[in-house]
N, C-alpha and C positions, 0 to 999 in steps of 0.2 A: 398787905397794902404796898402798892406800887411806889416807889422812890420818884421824888417829885423830879429829878432829873432823868430819870429813864422817861418819865411822862411828857417831859418837854420835848427830846430828841426824838420822841416817837410822833410828837405832834408837827416838829419842824420837817420831819421826813414826809408825813401825810401831806401837809402843805406843799412840800417840794412837788409829791408826783401829781398833784392836784393842779397846780400850776402847768406842769407840763404835758396832761391831758389837757388841759384849757387851750394850749398852744396848738397842741394837735388836732383837737376838734376844729380852733379857728382855721389852720390850714387846711383841713378838710373841707370846710365851707367855702373857704377861696378858692379852693379847686373845683367844687361842685358849682361855683357860680361860673367859673370859667368855662367848666365843662359845659355847664347850660347854655351859655353863649356860643362857646363853638359848635353844640348841637342846634342852636337857633339859627346861626350861619350856615351851618350845613343843610338843615331841612330847608333854607331859603335858597341855598343854591341849587339844591335837587330840585325843588320846586321850578326854579328858573328853568335848570336843564330839562326838566320835561315839558315845560311850557313849549321851549325851543324845539324839542324834540316832535310834539304834536304839531308844531308850526311848520317843521320841516316836512313832515308825514304827509300833512295837509298840501304842501306845495308839491312832493315828490311824486305822490300816488297820480295826481292827473297828467303831470308830465310822462310817469312811465305809462299811462295808459294811451296817452298821446302817441307816445313812441310807438306802441304796440300796434294802436292803429296805421301810423305810418309806415311799420314794416310790413303789415299785412297788404297794405294799399301798393308798397315797393313789391312785394311778391306777387299780388296780381297783376300790376304794372308788367312785371318780369315775364309771368306768366303769358299774359296778353300779347307782348311783344314777340314772345316764342311762337305763340298760335299766328299771330300776323305774319311772322317770318315763314312758319311752316305753309300758310295758305299763300303766302306771294309766291312761295318757290314753285306751288303747282301754277303759277301764272307764266312762270319761267322754264318751265320744263321742256316746252317746245324749243326754245333758244339755245337752251344748256345741252339740248340732246341731239342737235340738228346736225352737228358735223359726223357724230359717231353713227348715225342713223343713215346719213348720207354715203358713207365710206364701207358701210356693210361689217358684218359678223367676221369676216374671213380672218383667221391670225388671230384673234381675240374674245373668243365665243363668251367668255365670262363676262368681260366687261360689257359687251354687246347686251347680253340678256340681262344683267343690273340695269343698264338704261332702259331698256323695255319695261322691267318693273316699275322705273319711275314714272315711266309713261302712263303704264296701267293704272296707278295710284291715283294719278292725274284724273284719268278718264272716271274713276270710280268717284272720286271728290266732286266733279262737276256734274254727275250724273245725280247724285244724293243732293247738292247743293244748288246748284246754278245749270238745270237742264236745259236751259233755253240761251244759254252763254256761246257765243261764239268762240270761246276757247275750247270747249266742249268738242265742237266740230274738228278743232285744230289738233287737239290732243288724240283724237279719234283717228284722225287721218293718218298722225304720224306712228300710231300703233299699228294701224293695216299695213302700212310702208314697212314698219319693222318686220311684222310677220311675211310680208310678200319677201322681203330679203333672206328670212331665216328659211323659208320653203326654197329659195333659189340656191342657197348655201347648201342645204340637204341633197338637192340635185347635183349640185356642182362637184360635193365630194364625192357622192356614189360615182358619178361619170368620172371623173377624174381618176379615182382610185381601184374602179372595178375594173378589173384585167381579167380576160380569159385564164383559165388554169394551164399552163403549160403543157403539151402532152406529155413530154417526159415525167413531169410530177404525176400526171393523171397514172401513168403506166406504174410509177411507183407504189401508188396508193392501191391499184386492184392486182399488182403481182403477187404471186404465189408461187413459192419453189415446192414443187411435188416431193422433192427427195428431203428435203430440210422441213424444220417447222415454220409457220407464217414469219414473214419478215418483221422486222420492228416497224411499228404503227407509225405511217407516216401523216403528219397533220397539214391540213389545209388550213392557211392563214389569206382568206378574201382581201381583207382590208388591214392596214396597219392599226397597231393598238390606239394608237393616240386619236385616227383617224375614226375609229371605230367609236371611241367614246363621245367623241364630238356630235358624231349622227346619234347616237342613242341619246345625248341629250337635248338635241334639236328635235327628235321625234316625241319626247317626253313632253317639252314644251309645247309642241304645236298640239300634243292629245288634251293637256291638261288647261293650257291658256289660251291656245289659239282656236279651239274647237274646229280641229281641221283633219280630216281624215284623208285628203288629195293626194298627201306624202306616201300612203300607203300604195296606191296605183303608182307613183313615180318609183317607189322602191320597187315593187315585183316586175313593172316593164324592164329597168336598166338590170336587175339582176337575171332576168328571164334572158335578157340579150346573152348577157355573159353566159349563162349555162349552157346556152345552145352553141355559142361561138367555141366554147371549150371542148364540147362534143365534136364540133364539126372540124377543129383544128385537130383532135386526135385522130378524127377518121384521115384528114389529108395525111397526117404522119405518118400513121400506119399505110395507106396506098403508097406513100412514094417510097417509103422502106421497104415494103412487100414488092412493089414493083421492080425497082432497083438490084434486090438483092435476093426476094423471095424469102427474107426472115423478117420476122416482127424483133423487135428486141428495143430494150429501154437502155441508153447511154447512161441514165443516171445510175440505173440497177447496175449497170457494167463496171462502173467505177467505184462502186462499194464492193462488189463480189466478182472476182476474176471467174468464178465457177459458177457464175449465172446460167442455165441451160437456156438456150434459145429454140424458139419456136418455130419449126419449119414447116411451110405449107405443104400438107400431104396431098400428092397426087392419085387420083383415082381414074379408073378408063373411062374414057368419053368425056370426061368432065371439064366444063369450062373453067380456064384459068382466071378471068374475070369475075366469074361468078362465085370462084372458089376466094378470092380476095375479098371480095363483098361480105360472105359469111362470117370469116374471120375476124373482118372488121366490125361487123354488127355485132359478134359475140363480146368483144370488147367494149364496144359502146353500152351495151346494155350494162354492163359491170359499173362502166363510168359514169353513167346517169344514175344508178344507185349511189354509188358512193358521193357523187357530187350533190345530188338532193338531200341526202342525210346532211352533208355540211352546211348545205342553203339553210336548210331547218332548223339546225343549232345555230347559224347566224341570224336566221329572221325572229326566232325567241328572244333576243336580247334588243331587239329594236321595234317590233310591232306589238301592240297591246294584245294580250293572250285571247281575248275573245274574238281577235281578229287574223290571229296566227293562221289557222287551218284555210281558211279563204284565199288569204295572200298568199299561201304556201301551193294552194292548188292553181291559182293563176299562174304563179310564177315558174311553175316545171310544166304547163299545159304545151307551151309552143315546143320544147325539148321532146316531151313524150309524143305528142303528135306525130313529130318529125321524125321519131324511133319507129312507131307504129307504120307511118307510110313507107319507111324503108323496108321494114318488115314484109308489107303487102309488096312491095317492088320485087324482093328476093322469091316470094312466093310466085309472083308472077312469072318473073324470070325462067323459074323451074319449070312451070307450065308450059310456057314457051319451048323449053328443050324438050318437054314430055311429046310436042306437038312433032318436034322433029324427031322424035322416036329416040331421043337421047335419054332412055329410060333411067341411067345411071343419075341423072339429074336430081332426081328425088331423094337421093342421099344426102345433098347438100343440106336439105331441112332438118336432118335427124341432129348435127350437132347445135343449130339453133335451139330445139326442143330439148335436148338433154340438158344445155347450159340454163334455160328457163326452169327448168324442174329442180334444178340444182340449187337455185338462188331464188326459187319462190317463195319463200318465207320471208329472206330479207326484203324482196322486191316489195312483197304484200305490205309488211311493217313499215316500208317508207311511204308507202301510197296509200296506206291505210285511211280511210276517210269514213268513220263511224258517227252519223250527224245526231243520232239517238241521245248521246251524252249531252249535245247543246240546244239540239232545234227540236226532233221530231216526237219525242217521249211526251206523252200526256201528262199534265203535271196533276191530274186528278185522278190518274189510274184506270181510265176509260179504255175503251178497245182501240188498240192500235191501226192505224191506217194501213199498215201491211196484213193485218188479219183480214180486214175487210176486203181490200184488193185481192188477197191470195183466193177467199172464198167465191168473190165475184168471178174470180177467172175460171176457178173450177165447176161452177153453176154454167158458165157460159162454156165450157168444155163439154158438157152433160148435153148440150144441145147438138153436138157433132160427135156423140159418142161411139157411133159407128165408125166414121171415117177417123177420129184419134186411135180409138183400137186398131183399127187394119193400119195406120201408119207406123205404130208400135210393133204390130206384129212383123210389119215388114223388116225392123231391123233386128228381130230374132231369129229369121229364116228367109230362106229364099223360096221355100217350096210352098208354092200356090195352095195345096192341099190343106196346108195348115191353116189357113184363112178361115177356122171357124168361128162362128158367133161367141160360141162359150170362151173359147182360145183369145178371143180379143178382149173379151169382158174382163176376163183372168188379167190380162197385160193391163189395161185401163185401170182396173181398179189396185193393182198393184203399184202404179203410177202414181195414183191420187194418195194413196196411203204413205207413198216417200214423199211426196210433198207435205202433206198433214205433218208427218215426223220431221222433216225439216222446219217446217213452221213452228212445230213445238219448241224444237231446241233454239229456233231463233228467239222466240219469245222468253225463254227460261233465260237466255242471255243479257236480252234487252232489260229484263226485270231488276237485273243487279246494278243497274243504273242508279235505281232509287235507293238513297241511304237509310229511308225507314221500311224495316222489314215488312211491318205491317201494309204500306202502301204497296208494296212489291207484291204481296200476296193477294190484295185487291186487285190489280193488273193482271195477274195471271187469272184469276177467278173470271173476271170479265172476258178476257181472251177466250178462255175454255168453253164458258158459257156460250159465247156468242158463236164459237165453232160447231157445239154441240147443237144448239138451237138451229141452227142455219142447215146442218146435215140432216136434222130431222125434219125440218121442213120442206126440202127437196128429195129428189132421189138419188142423191150423193149417197145417203146411208147404205141403201141398197148394194150400191156400189163397193162402199168401205167394207161392207161385212162379207162380201166375197171372199176378200183375204184377211181381213180382223173380225172374227165372230164376236167379240168382246168389246168392240169399239165405243158403244154407246156406254158400258160398262165403266170402260177404262176413263171414257172423260168426265163421266159423274164422280168417280174416286178422286182424280185430278182436282175438280171443284171442290170436293169437299174436305180435301187435305189443305187447300189454300184457305177455306173457311176456318178450319183449325189453326192455322198457321195467324190467320189474322186476330182469331180470339185470344192468343198468348199475348195481343198487345196490352190487352185489359188486365192481366195478370198484376201489373205494376199498380193498378189501382183496388183490385180485389184482395190483394195479400195484404192490405192495410186492417182487412176486416175480419182475419182469421185471429183464432186464440193465441197465436204465437206471442210471446212474450206479455200475455195478458196477465194482470195479477188475479190471485185465487182471493176471492172478495168472500167474506165470513159476514153473516148478518149482523148489522151495528157496527162493523168495525170501522175504522178510520182508516182511510187510504194515507200511505206515506208520498211525500214529495215526489219520490221515483216513481211511484204506480201510478200518481195523478198525471206525471209527464208523460207515461208510457201512452195513455189512453189519450192525450191532447194529441200527442206525436201521430195517432192511428187516425183520428179525426182529419188532422191536417193533411196528413199522407193522402188519404182519400179524396178529400175536397179539392187538393191542388192536382192530382192526378186525373180526376173528373173534368176538371174545366181544361187542363192543357188538352186531354183526347179529344173531348166533344169540339174544342176549338178547332182542331187541326182537323180531324175527320169530316167534320162538317162540309169541309171544301172538297172531300173526295166523291167520286161517282160509282154508282151501281145502275147503269143505264136499265136493267131487267125488273120490272117492278114486282115482281113475284120474290127475286132473289135478294132485293132489296128490304121487302117486308119480312123475308124469312129472317136474314142477318139481323136485323134490327130487334125483331122478337125474342131471339133468341139470347142477344147480349142484353136484352131488357132483362128477362128472367132472371140469368145469371148474376148478374150487379143487382139487382132489385132484392132478390131473395137473401144474398149475402150482407146486402145492409140491413135489410130487416130483422134479420138474426143479431147483427153486431148490435143494433140499436136497442134490441130486447134484452142482451147481455148488460148494457149499461142503464138500462132502467133503475133510477132511486138512488145511482151513484153519484154522489158530490165530489166531481172531480176539479171543479173551476166554481169561481164566482160568476163568470160571463159564459154560460152554457150556449147563447145565441151565437156565439162567437166561432165555435166549433160546430156544431150542430146547426150548418148551413141550410142543408137541404133536408126537405121531407121526401120519402121514398117515391111519392107522385111525382115530386118536382125533378128527380132523377131519372125517370121514366120519361118525362116529357124531353128532357134533353137528350136521353139517347136516340130519341124517337125524331131529332132533326138531324141524325148522322146522315151523310150523304145527300144533303140537299142544300144546294147552295142559293137557294133562296131565303132560307132560313134565316 
């Protein structure tokens, strides 16, 4: 039993704790009430803030959108103003460029070309947008004026800076020391580099924008005159020195080499001194012409467009070449007159010229070489060349006068009239015709190399050889030819067959896709691997692409002989069709693609129809 005092103490302690707990609870309640009030206040503030944010957003978004619209409008206005400024500038081009155009391009070519470029753009603008406007006529007139002044500047620069090459420099170029190696090469600079670049720039502009080719005529006329003057200057220099001292020399060379030998004019019995001087002068003029022509061609290639270079060069050298030929004729005429005076030693004067021409023939020919076949006369379809038909026509006409022609050839072989037998003349004429045909064959072979496609080259030779053979067989020419060449017909047939074989090789890139090479070994029911399927796809694609390419190209080629055309078509059809059918047979029941029609594009009959249209420009 608990004592009474302890119970009272315990009770008081409990009551004290209860009181403390009640106070704490009361404190918590007060704090919770305050917290609720604060929370309600915060919620109210946040709600108010949210409401204000929404109001602000509703106010700002329209402003933002309006600002975007205003910015877009501003950009559009700027662009419009820029375009207007650009357009308005075209209306001011004539005025802005007036001074520069009037003053011309001299001394400021780049600025002048930039000015013309502005005018050209203005012309294009008015043509596209206001073709009936007076401004178009104004800028057109300004453009034409600018072009006219550029042409004038081209002529002026050429005239001002094109000078004859000094005789001393020409002698340096052609001089050769017989006891030593060739002297150091002397370069001919016809125009100062800066002037040359301006001329090139003007020529390029006239071709591209001026649509003008007259400047080429101006070029060759001016340069032709300088070339002719250079050679005449050398001739005068030579005669002056030869007449005064009997010695031809180059002061420039002598200043470089003290041991340079001089060339004395040799004396021959009965020889005219004046003719002697003319001969030596002429020989040097020939060498000078070659060197000067070579340097003119090198200069021309920098200024004249490529496809006009040969024609311009031919015109440029024509006057100098004509004068050279005329002088040669005069020398021959002088020699003949000397012979008429019974000065037979005069004929010796011709020999140095002939020797010099023979020694320099290769260089002379290469300088003057004019092979039009590369650009003009080669038939694009590989048909019979004009040279072939003209040669055969000449031989056929010669046949009408075979007795006379044979007698003329015989007269060159022997002076004995007893040798003028019919058989002898016939053999000579046969030999002559065979030589003509042999040279024709060599010429055709050389011409055929112009074609980049070896198959077209073969078609060309086939057509020409076939034409020659048929023409010989249709006339009595074949009888004359066989007098010298018994196998002439067989030889031409062999040549024709060789060219057919050469042509058929062009189809190897098509048919090689149909061979078993790299073809997968197929087992019944076996599934193809990806690599094996790709091999078959590549073979089909290679065949299709090659077939289409060849048929498209060769359709435009020609084989005039109907029988030959049929023969070549049939032979090609058989080779390609047989290979194609065999290939399709091997691929039967093979699943190599989900889209077989993409690869199996043509039936064998369609392939044959495509080949049947070869050599038919109307197909």
